[in-house]
Phi, psi and omega in degrees: 000137183278128185270138178266154175294133181290122180291179179294127184305326182294344180265358180278123180221146176302321187278000175242088180278352179282346178273169179306135176233162183273151176267139181241145190249153174284166182304320181299322182288321183300326184292343184286326177189165174258123180200158178261124180231133179238162178239171175294138172290141178268146177270351183253112174300342178274354186264075182296331188297307184296314181290319178236079180291154176062032183251009186281012179274347181091353180257155180298150184288155181258129181270171174277173180302308186295315180295329175291317186290326179295313173308314174302313185287339178262010173061038179272067191292324182297318182288321178297324179295322178299324192273343180326306178309332186253008181271116181261167181304326184290348180255317185293320182305300179300330178292315174303311184297326178288344184255018183303321180276356175229070180300336179292320177295319174300324173293318178291318175308308186291327180298319189274336180265356174101100184285336186287339182274355188274159176276170188296327175298313183294318176307314180287328178293317177298323178293319180303317183289306181300333177299344174288346177299155173284334175273126180275345187301317181297321183295311175307318180297324187288314177305310178304316179298315183301328182285311188284305183280340181269350182061033180263147175279161178300326179292315179302321176297311181305308181303317176291324175296326176298315181296313181301322180299317178297318181298321184284341182067036184277149179261346184270141178263018188293340183290326180287324174296328188278333173293319179294313171314312177303315179296327174293315184292337179273359179064034181255073184304315183289321176295321176297327174296321177297319184288324180298312188288330175289319176305312179296333179288331180272353181090013179266134176258128183287148180290163174305310181297332174294311178300321181295320180293326180290315177297324176292324178298312179299325181293313185292326175283355185059034174264073188291325177297315174298331175297310182295323177296317178298319181295322176296326180285327174305312183298321174295323180276001181060039175280118181294127179279136171262183181301322180298324176297316180294321185293318185290321182283330170304311179299328173294317176298321175294324179296325182282357180080010183262075188293320185294320178290324182295321180290318179294337178303324175301324179291330175295317172308306182302321185290337178267011178077017177257119183271124178300150182249174176305328180290322177304306177299321178300319180299318187285321181297319183295321181295324178283323179290319182298338184251017171077027179240074184291328176298316177300313181300327172295322175294326177295321178298324175299307186294326176291321181292320179302321184271010171088009174272109183287122177297149180246186179304321181298315179309305185286328169315306181303312177302315179297317177306313178303316180288326177287326175295332177274000182080015180266066183295324175297313181297317179303314177303317181292324178296317178302327177291324178293322174306311188286330176294321184275009174086012171277144177261111180303151175279166175301320187294317171309310177301314180303325177295317178295312181306315183293318177309306184284329176290324180294328173281354183079017179261078182291330179300317179291321180294318184283336176293326176288325176302308182297331180289319176314302183300316176305325182272001177081017180259118177289127173300143182261179179295331175296316176304306179297326177296314179303318178287321177298310180301317174303313184295320180289326178293329176270006178062033178265068187300318176292322178296322180294318180290329175299312184301315177296326179289319181297319177304309180294324179299327181272012177070022178267125188266126178296149181242184182303330180291319178304310187291319180299321176302305181296313181296315179299317181297316174293327180294321183292330176265008172084011185267076183293325178302309180291330182290317180286334174293318175295328175296314180301318178297321175306315183296314183300329182267009172087010178262113190283130176299151181248186177298319179303317181298316184286326175301313177302312178296318179293327185292306187298319177299323180290318176298329180272004178061027177273059199290331180295313177301314178301316178287330178298309177301323177302319180287328174299320183295320173301315179299333177282358182084010183274145178266111178300142183265180180299315179300321179292321180291322185286328173295321177295313184297321179295324179288321181290323173298315179300329180279348182084006180268074182294335180302314179291318178307307179289335176294324178291329174294329176291318173307316181298318178295324179287337177255013168067033171263113188284121176295159179236189179300326175303313181298313180289322178300317179296319180292321182298316182296321171300318175293315179298329174297333176279348183085010186259068182291331180293324178289328174295324177288333170295321173300324176297318179294321179295327168305312181303310187292334178270010177078014178262121185281126178295149173250193178302321189290323182304306182286322177302318182302311179299316182302309179302315175303314180291316181302308179301326183280351182090005177269072188294324176300323178290324184292325175290332180299315182291329176299307174298330172295317178304310182300326189284341181252007173089019167263126177277141176305150183244180177306312176304318179305298181303319176304308184298319183293310179303317181295325181285324179291327184291325179296323178275003185060032173268073186298316180304313182285326170297322169294329175288320177299321181290321177292320181293324182294314183288319177299332183270009174085012178257122185278120173305150175245187178307320180300317179300314180287330183291316179301318180296313189294314181294323194266330186227311183164208184281154181230133177274107185295320187294325185250356179069039178237159183260130175263125187289000000 
């Protein structure tokens, strides 16, 4: 057959079979040689035997090396994807080597044939070729895929990259830097260190940017010791630190609480010829403010302005945040005014900090005022802004206003997140609207937002308060099946519900589950159980629970002692009730209204009018105002009471 000259590859298309097309060989033919062969175009579109010889096996045809390259260079990606199942490593590897000077085409080729289906050698060769792109992201992405989907160790990948690096005859070690970068993005700090050590063994020195990626990861993971080990290694390998390196290490010192050393580190930077930036100073200022040292942060602000470094919105945002944490809201508001005066635009984060501060103080008018100011300045409220305001409205039981705020949030295109739903669910649970709370739970799931432990804790709480314990127990089992670890609040809610229902066996079974799951009970847990025992008249068992609290290092509170006093008084054991009162006094707890009411009630039952009168006078002299319960006990037990003088009339 006479061979024709191959036309311009850009003119070849799959849909135009009348133009010149490529000849494909069967696997047995392919092994003989790599060559480009073309055939005469057919005028009969049904003559598939001439168009695709040797394709009666039912599998996609296998191209030659040259024909595959021609298809790649003419961007016939759909066709190449069709051929992918029959492309073997022995064909893919030489193809990649032929595309070294066009790494963009190599990346597209690998993407279309499926990177995950390649063996480790071919994967690493692909990474080595793609690493020649000016943008490192594609190669880093491929390395991550090789590690995650291939189940390969970093050592395996490194060794194969060394082979691929040798095949390319490359002088650059950038591909190994990309391996470390991939480990950092996967949050595998130890693997990054392993790779760094292997680089050293091969005589490769990582780039400053690579080390910065590792330092940044250790900072995020709070592995400050590892950061210092790496920083020392950089110094030993004479890897020059950049301003970004110093900024990270200053941040590390701030996390360790070594603010003085962090401040001195700026001097080290300058002595090495690295000029601190606004980020450098902001890092230090944030460190001071986050530890409650706002005045120290102000001194840093003075230093940076003196050195000609202009503060930005983040600088003042940190100072405003520090003031709000200390409850200095008026000063924080004044600082915001200064920010506006010097022409800086406050960020949404800064406004949110102030909104949070005033919401916590209960000053919703001021909080909403800042929300309005944000809008007037063209700063769109964020989901955090709405969450803070909605939460504050729910805390004050302003349900209608909260609903309006939620509608406003949706109207402005702000998508509620899990925190928003948790706030709403918790708010409705607190006001006893279980139906609304559960409908919001269902809405979360329908929108692809997974309920959190906070979500379920609120739902368990409302069911327990409504004594719907079967539903609460079923929900608790669902939570366990989801692999979630119930928290102390959830256990306390369930225990309280079962105690209120008189099911002490279930309540104590839950205490056992807490111990099994290493959830440490608190005074609320034990107070609830003690109250349950006292309602049963089993005050001695309640007393044993008080001792158990002490043995476990849980400090009893007023409620603990008042529960026992009330239990003894109701049972008529007034002597034991006063013994508990004396025990309270001995450890520094002053009697409360509940203490006096319980004792007066017990005395009245025993017709001890004189002692009841003395207690009433003592109560008033200690600044505790009797309530209706006090007077009711006295009236029912003894007789009339002169409320003005706190005396009993016989």
